[in-house]
Every structure is written in structure tokens, then in C-alpha cells.
N, C-alpha and C positions, 0 to 999 in steps of 0.2 A: 389182595386188592388194596387194602389200606396201606400196606407197606409200599406198594408201587406208587400210590398217590403221594405219599410222603417223599419218596425218592425223586419223583418227577418235580415236586415243588422245590426240593432242595437244589436240583440241577438248574431249574429256571432261575432261582435266586442267585446262584453262583455266576450265572451269565450276566446278571444285571449289576452285581456288586463285587467290589474288589476284596471285601472282607479284610480291610486294612485300616488300622486306627489313624494312620497319617491323614492330616487334614486335606492334603493335596489329593489323596486317593478318594476321600469323601467328596471333594469337589467334583471329581470325575464321575462318582456315583450320581451326583445331582445333575450335571450338565454335560456329561461325556457322550451321550447318545448323538449320533449323526444328526445335524441340523439344529440341535438345541442351542448352541452358542450363536448361530446365525439368526435364529428367532429372537433371542435376547438382543442382538445387535440392532435388529430392525425396530425394536421397541424402545431403544435407548433415547430416542428423541421425543417420545410420547406415545400415547395409546394408538392402536390401529385395529381396524376391523379384520376379520378372517380373510376377506377378499383382498384387502390391501397387502396383507402378509404374503399371500400366494403370489400376487403380482410382483412383489419385490424379491421373491425367492423363486424364480422361474423353474428351478430344477426339482422342487419339492411337490409331492402329491398331496391331495387333500387329506388322505388317510394318515399319512405320516405327520403332516402338520397338526392334525387333530391329536395324535398321540403325543407329540412333543408339547403342545400347549397343555394337555392334561397332566403330563409328567411335571412340567415346570410349575403348574399351579399347585399340584400336590406337594411339591418341594418348598412352596412358599416364595418362589421367585417372581411369580406374576399372579394377577387376579383378573377375573372377568367382571365387567360391570356394564350396565345398560345406560346409554346416553339418554338424557331427558328429551321429551318432544321439543321440536318436531323431528329430530333425528331418530330417536327411539331405536338406535342400533346397538348391538352388543359389540364391545371392544375389549381388547386385551391390553393390560398395562402392567409394567413392572412395579413391584412393591418397593418400598424405600430400600430394603435390603438388596433387591434386584438391581436398583440403580447404582448401588455401591460397587458393582462389578466393573464399572467403566475402566478403572485403572488396569484391570486384567486385559481388556481388549487393547488398551494402549500399549502395554508391555508386549503382548503377542504381536501386535501390528509392527512395532519397531523391530522386534526380533525377526519376524518373517519377511519384512521388507529387504533384509539382507540376503535372503535366499537366492542363489543363482538360478533356481528353477521357477521363481515367481513369474507368472504370465500376466502382465497388466492389460492385455487385450480381452480378458474374460469379462463377463457381465459385472457391472459396478453400480450398486444401488445408491440412492440419495443418502441413506443413513451411513453407508460406507464412506461416501465423500465427506460428509460433515464430521464424522468421527475421526477420519484421517486428518482433517485440518486441526482438530483439537490435539491430535497425537503428534504430528510432525512440525507443529508451530515452533519457531525459533525465537525465544524471548530476546536473545541478544540482537538479532536482526531488526527487531521491532521496538527496541528500548525507548526510542524517541518518538514513536508513532502514535498519534491520536486520530482515529478514523472510525467510520461506520461503513461497513461494506455489505451490500445486500446481494442475495442470490435468488433468482427466480428459476425454479426447476419444476417444469410441468405446472401443476396447480399449487405447488407449495412455494412458500417464500421464507427465507431465513435471513437474519441480520447478525453480522459479526461485529462486535464492538472491540476495538483494539485500543488499549491504554496501558501505559507504564509497563510494557513488555508482557502483557497478558492478552489473551483472546477469550471471548465468550461468544458462543454461537447458539442461537435458539430459533425456533419458529417465531416469526414476527411479521408484522407489516413492514413495509420498506420506507415509511415516512422518516425523513431526516438522513437517509443514506447519502454518503458522499459519492458512492460508486455502486452501480448495480450490474452484476453479471447475469445474463440469461442464456441458459444452455442445458444440455443433458449432463449427468454425472461423468460419463466417459470423456466428453469434450472438455469439461472443466478440469478433469484430472490430466488430460493431455496438455493443457496450458500450464497447470501448476506443477505437475511432476514429470511430464514428458518432454518439456522444452519446446512445445509447438508454439510458434510465433502467434501472438494475439491477432495481428493483422491478417495472417493467412487463414485463421479460423473464422474471422469476420468475413473475409472475402468469399469464403466457401459457404457462408450462410449458417454456419454451425454455432456461432457465438455472437451475442450482442453485448456491447459495453455502453453503458450510459453513465456519464459523470466524469470524474477526475481521471484522465487517462494516465497521467504520471503516477498516480496512486495505484492504478491497475497494474502497471509494469512493476512497481515495487512490491505490491501485494503477492504476486505469483512467485516472488523470490523468497518469501518468508517461511517456506516449508521444504527445507533441504532433506533429501533422502539419505539414509546412512549408506556407507560403502558396502558393496557386495562381499559376502563372506568367501574365504578361500575354500576350495574343495580339498585342500591338503592340510595336514596337521601342522 
């Protein structure tokens, strides 16, 4: 019986770990489970409650989300903490080391955007949109641009500050914004990446634009997608 337990333990461990000293293999040990990277993506903009994570990841079950949060916490990627009153809610937040993973998401995003199989009509979260703007931003196209662009997405607001060919986007109030977009992530993505005319989206009631309209037209052109990869060698 003792031998059987040891064997079962060894088999279970081999399913979870690559047993490979390569740091890339170790990274997959840490975040390679299904949904783990997407949980991290949703926390990249700041802490969230369990219910918020489930809402932004509609395909995940409560049980699997619990498992991924526990695994990422054990790995030192995120922490749990309780907000002070009156909120008094438990939230999950990336550690400093966890936040250092953003360039990984940017590299994966740029690479996967070239896939001929990518389906842009699938669900698209607020975190996905904001991180995509950080990823696809073209410094060359915005080298002379100084502007503050706001986004109202549901109950959340974000402010993008563009200066000297750089962009910084974070949760913020929209005071001082030169331009404010109001819409859902898929609609904003359709305007920025899908080439949908702003006027058509406005007429359909899907998008609202307040402020500098010339800036709005220029802003949506600052995020060019890379060309699709060839299926042949």
C-alpha cells in the first residue's frame, strides 16, 4: 500500500510539472494550467473580487477559478487581501513580481495577432482591451501627439495619457480628458482594430464620443495590427 501511494504521488506530480530545469519550462509549471494566464490578465489593471473575475471570464467555473487562484497564490504570483470598511470585501491582486509579467502578455499578443485562425468576434474583456492598447500602440504614429483620452466602459473609467510617443493607461477619473469614448470593449475594438467607422457606431447607439472628434479619428489609427502569418513555410 505504501508503495502504491508513493507511485500515485509520483504520477500526479509528473502531470503537473515538466521536470525540466529550463526557466521556460518552470514558467509553464507556474502558469501553464488552463485559465491561469487569463486570470493574471484580468488582474493586470488592479485588484478584483472573485465575482468580478468570474464575470470577466464567462467560460470559467467557480471551482476552476478557485483552483487557479490558489495555485497562483502558492506560486507567489498573486495575493489575497481584504479591503477596509465600508467595502470589507476580499480581493485578489498581483504581487510586484506578478505585475512584471505584462511584457509576456504583450509578446504573446503581438505574436498571436498574426494568427490566421484568430477570431476577433469572441468575448473581449475590459482588461483585454486596455492591455491591447498598451501592446499595439505605435510610438511613431504618435510622436508629436500630446493628449488625454478617456474611456468609460460600464462602471469603470480609464485615462490614457499620450506624450512624446508614449502611452500610459490606468484606472482614473476623466477630469481633464480631451476626448472620452463610451462603449463596450467589443465596440471599441471594432473601431480601433476592425475599421468600423465611428459615425456608424454612433448612429447605431453602440458608441458615444465626447470631445475632440479630430483627435478621436487620429487616436483609432495609433494601433496598427501586424500582418497575418503565412500558412506556408
